C-alpha positions, -999 to 999 in steps of 0.1 A, spaced: 158 -111 -266 192 -96 -259 217 -117 -278 247 -105 -257 229 -115 -225 220 -149 -239 256 -154 -251 270 -144 -216 246 -168 -199 256 -196 -223 293 -190 -217 289 -189 -179 269 -222 -181 296 -239 -202 323 -225 -180 305 -237 -148 301 -272 -163 338 -273 -172 350 -264 -137 325 -287 -121 338 -315 -143 374 -306 -133 365 -306 -96 348 -340 -101 379 -354 -117 403 -339 -91 381 -351 -62 379 -387 -75 417 -387 -82 422 -390 -44 405 -424 -47 428 -434 -76 458 -423 -55 446 -443 -25 441 -474 -46 476 -469 -60 492 -470 -26 485 -508 -24 500 -514 -59 529 -491 -64 555 -472 -44 547 -434 -41 577 -419 -61 572 -445 -89 535 -437 -91 541 -399 -92 568 -403 -118 544 -423 -140 515 -399 -136 535 -367 -141 553 -380 -171 520 -393 -186 505 -358 -179 534 -343 -198 529 -365 -229 491 -359 -228 495 -321 -227 525 -320 -252 504 -320 -284 480 -294 -269 509 -272 -259 524 -273 -294 491 -266 -312 479 -238 -289 514 -223 -288 513 -214 -325 487 -188 -318 501 -174 -286 527 -146 -287 540 -158 -253 548 -193 -265 581 -207 -276 567 -218 -310 545 -188 -319 542 -187 -357 556 -152 -360 583 -154 -333 619 -145 -341 650 -166 -331 660 -141 -304 624 -140 -290 622 -178 -290 654 -181 -270 641 -156 -244 608 -174 -243 626 -208 -237 646 -193 -208 614 -182 -191 596 -214 -198 625 -235 -185 628 -214 -153 591 -216 -147 590 -254 -155 619 -260 -130 606 -240 -101 569 -250 -106 580 -286 -112 601 -287 -80 571 -274 -60 548 -299 -77 572 -328 -71 574 -320 -34 536 -315 -31 530 -347 -49 555 -366 -28 540 -354 4 505 -362 -8 511 -397 -22 531 -406 9 506 -392 33 476 -409 17 491 -443 26 482 -435 62 449 -416 59 417 -416 40 411 -402 5 385 -378 20 407 -364 47 436 -361 23 413 -340 0 403 -316 28 438 -312 42 451 -305 7 424 -279 2 440 -258 30 464 -245 3 437 -220 -5 441 -205 30 478 -208 29 483 -189 -4 472 -154 10 489 -162 44 523 -168 27 515 -138 5 516 -116 36 553 -125 41 558 -116 5 543 -82 12 511 -89 -8 478 -73 2 456 -95 22 418 -94 26 403 -89 61 384 -121 56 416 -142 57 419 -139 95 385 -155 103 392 -180 74 424 -191 90 408 -195 125 380 -216 109 406 -237 91 427 -243 121 397 -254 142 385 -276 114 419 -291 110 420 -298 147 386 -316 146 395 -335 114 430 -347 124 439 -343 161 432 -374 181 429 -381 218 461 -372 237 467 -343 213 484 -365 187 481 -364 149 479 -392 124 512 -395 105 494 -394 72 475 -362 81 508 -345 92 525 -354 59 496 -343 39 497 -309 56 532 -305 41 516 -312 7 491 -284 13 520 -260 21 539 -270 -11 508 -266 -32 504 -231 -18 540 -223 -29 533 -240 -62 503 -217 -69 524 -186 -61 551 -198 -84 525 -205 -112 510 -171 -105 544 -155 -111 552 -173 -144 518 -179 -160 515 -142 -173 549 -145 -189 546 -178 -208 520 -199 -225 501 -215 -196 496 -249 -212 533 -251 -221 542 -241 -185 520 -269 -172 535 -293 -197 570 -284 -187 563 -286 -149 549 -321 -153 581 -331 -172 604 -318 -144 581 -331 -116 582 -365 -133 620 -365 -138 625 -354 -102 602 -382 -90 624 -408 -109 654 -399 -88 641 -411 -54 622 -439 -72 655 -454 -85 673 -448 -51 646 -459 -26 622 -481 -45 623 -511 -68 611 -503 -103 592 -532 -119 572 -530 -151 548 -557 -137 539 -534 -108 535 -504 -131 512 -524 -154 492 -537 -124 486 -500 -114 479 -487 -150 443 -476 -142 451 -453 -112 481 -440 -132 460 -433 -163 433 -417 -143 457 -393 -125 479 -387 -156 453 -384 -184 422 -372 -166 436 -352 -137 467 -337 -153 456 -335 -189 419 -332 -193 410 -315 -160 436 -288 -165 424 -281 -200 388 -278 -186 401 -254 -160 416 -231 -186 384 -232 -206 362 -227 -176 381 -198 -160 378 -177 -192 341 -172 -186 338 -168 -149 351 -144 -122 382 -159 -106 366 -161 -71 336 -180 -86 360 -203 -104 380 -210 -73 348 -218 -53 337 -243 -79 371 -260 -80 373 -261 -42 344 -286 -44 370 -312 -51 374 -316 -13 338 -325 -8 339 -348 -38 369 -366 -24 350 -374 8 319 -386 -11 341 -407 -35 360 -422 -7 328 -432 10 311 -445 -21 340 -463 -37 364 -472 -8 340 -474 20 358 -447 41 338 -436 71 343 -403 90 333 -398 126 309 -369 135 339 -349 148 357 -354 115 327 -345 94 322 -313 114 359 -306 108 354 -311 71 325 -286 72 346 -260 89 375 -264 65 352 -261 35 336 -230 50 371 -215 55 380 -223 19 348 -205 7 354 -176 30 390 -172 17 377 -169 -19 349 -144 -13 354 -112 -32 359 -80 -12 350 -48 -31 363 -50 -67 391 -75 -60 392 -111 -49 408 -124 -18 431 -150 -34 430 -149 -71 462 -169 -75 444 -199 -60 423 -200 -91 454 -210 -110 458 -242 -91 468 -274 -110 467 -310 -98 
């Protein structure tokens, strides 16, 4: 038996399991977010989940950083190199954190007026938007993106547009979340090769959490009793979605082609619908189900490899 072949198969299997687990966590997080809307104001909830994600990832970022030359605490780093690394990490944390703050704000506000499943599928449109925005940044675009966009638009119409050509307020707000996640992915794609990725994720959660505190203090009433009453949805999104799922993503992507990894992670949209149906009792009409199918097909189409390159590799760097 070929040992290398066996090892590659085992690595791919472990990687696949890791990414499926991440997709499962991210998909069911929409349920946690939906439950949180009845217990805690959106900015307060996001501040809690992002800051919790920061504290969960902080020890991982410190430990892994000692072995990474791109980290701020690499064991052989000089003082000058450390200062330069900190500048890059802070810049990446600020810009990625700003995008994550806006995306999370749109998402948590929008989910108050729509279902967990619809929120999951609308959010998944970021995979289509990444290469579309990339066109304006003069990035090369696959010929498959055009039909993927057409499918996505038609799917979004069936999923969200009601009689009289009106759109649910929650769906419209969540579309803004999808756009901000696309910008976030492009921002992460720019900074992740320059810094330690776990430290970047840790720093973006810190800034996203701090930014969420500002409108929370201004527009919402902060009460520890409300936060404690919502501790399960906060812990689920902060510990599992932000901390564990992102770590699983890093492990899983090492053993799989980026396009395959992105396809596995895009299953979160399907899982969000199933979780909303099983846990919350959400029901979609036939038209909405067909819209979900079209959006999912568009997501898959946008990730199919063309030749030796993938359509949208940056989307494989997504973080929730």
